[in-house]
C-alpha positions as CSV (number, residue, x, y, z in Angstrom):
1,M,128.5,148.2,16.4
2,S,127.4,151.7,17.3
3,S,124.5,152.4,19.6
4,P,122.1,153.7,16.9
5,T,122.8,150.5,14.9
6,K,122.1,148.3,17.9
7,S,118.9,150.2,18.5
8,R,117.8,149.7,14.9
9,V,118.6,146.0,15.1
10,A,116.6,145.7,18.4
11,E,113.7,147.5,16.8
12,A,113.9,145.2,13.7
13,R,114.0,142.1,15.9
14,A,111.0,143.3,17.9
15,E,109.0,144.0,14.8
16,L,109.9,140.6,13.3
17,E,108.8,138.9,16.6
18,N,105.5,140.8,16.5
19,T,105.0,139.8,12.9
20,L,105.7,136.1,13.5
21,D,103.4,136.2,16.5
22,A,100.6,137.6,14.4
23,I,101.2,135.0,11.7
24,E,101.2,132.2,14.3
25,D,97.9,133.5,15.7
26,K,96.3,133.7,12.3
27,L,97.4,130.1,11.3
28,N,96.7,128.4,14.7
29,L,93.3,126.9,14.0
30,R,92.8,125.3,17.4
31,K,93.5,128.7,19.1
32,R,91.0,130.4,16.8
33,V,88.3,127.8,17.3
34,T,88.7,127.9,21.0
35,S,88.6,131.7,21.0
36,S,85.5,131.7,18.8
37,Y,83.8,129.1,21.0
38,Q,84.6,131.0,24.2
39,A,83.3,134.2,22.7
40,N,80.0,132.7,21.6
41,P,79.3,129.0,22.0
42,V,75.7,129.0,20.8
43,P,76.5,128.6,17.0
44,W,78.9,125.8,17.8
45,I,76.3,124.0,19.9
46,I,73.7,124.4,17.2
47,G,76.1,123.2,14.6
48,A,77.0,120.1,16.6
49,A,73.3,119.4,17.2
50,V,72.5,119.8,13.4
51,A,75.4,117.5,12.5
52,A,74.3,114.9,15.0
53,I,70.7,115.0,13.7
54,A,72.0,114.7,10.1
55,V,74.2,111.7,11.0
56,A,71.3,110.0,12.8
57,G,69.0,110.6,9.9
58,V,71.4,109.1,7.4
59,V,71.9,106.1,9.6
60,A,68.2,105.6,10.1
61,W,67.6,106.0,6.4
62,A,70.3,103.4,5.6
63,I,68.8,100.9,8.1
64,L,65.2,101.4,7.3
65,S,65.3,101.8,3.5
66,D,64.0,99.0,1.3
67,D,67.0,98.6,-1.0
68,D,67.2,94.8,-0.9
C-alpha cells in the first residue's frame, strides 16, 4: 500500500472510532444519568422525594381505605 492510501485508511479508522465513541456515549444511559446528576442534582433529589411521597401515599391509602 502506498503512503497516501495508508494515510486515508488511518483517517477513516480514526473517524470510525470517533463515531463509535459518540454512539456509545449517546446510548450509555448510566453514564448520561450520572453526568446529569453530577451537573445538577436538585431535580433528581426532588424527583426521588416526590416518588417516595407518592409511594407512601398509595401504601397509606391501601392500608387505611375501607374496602372490606
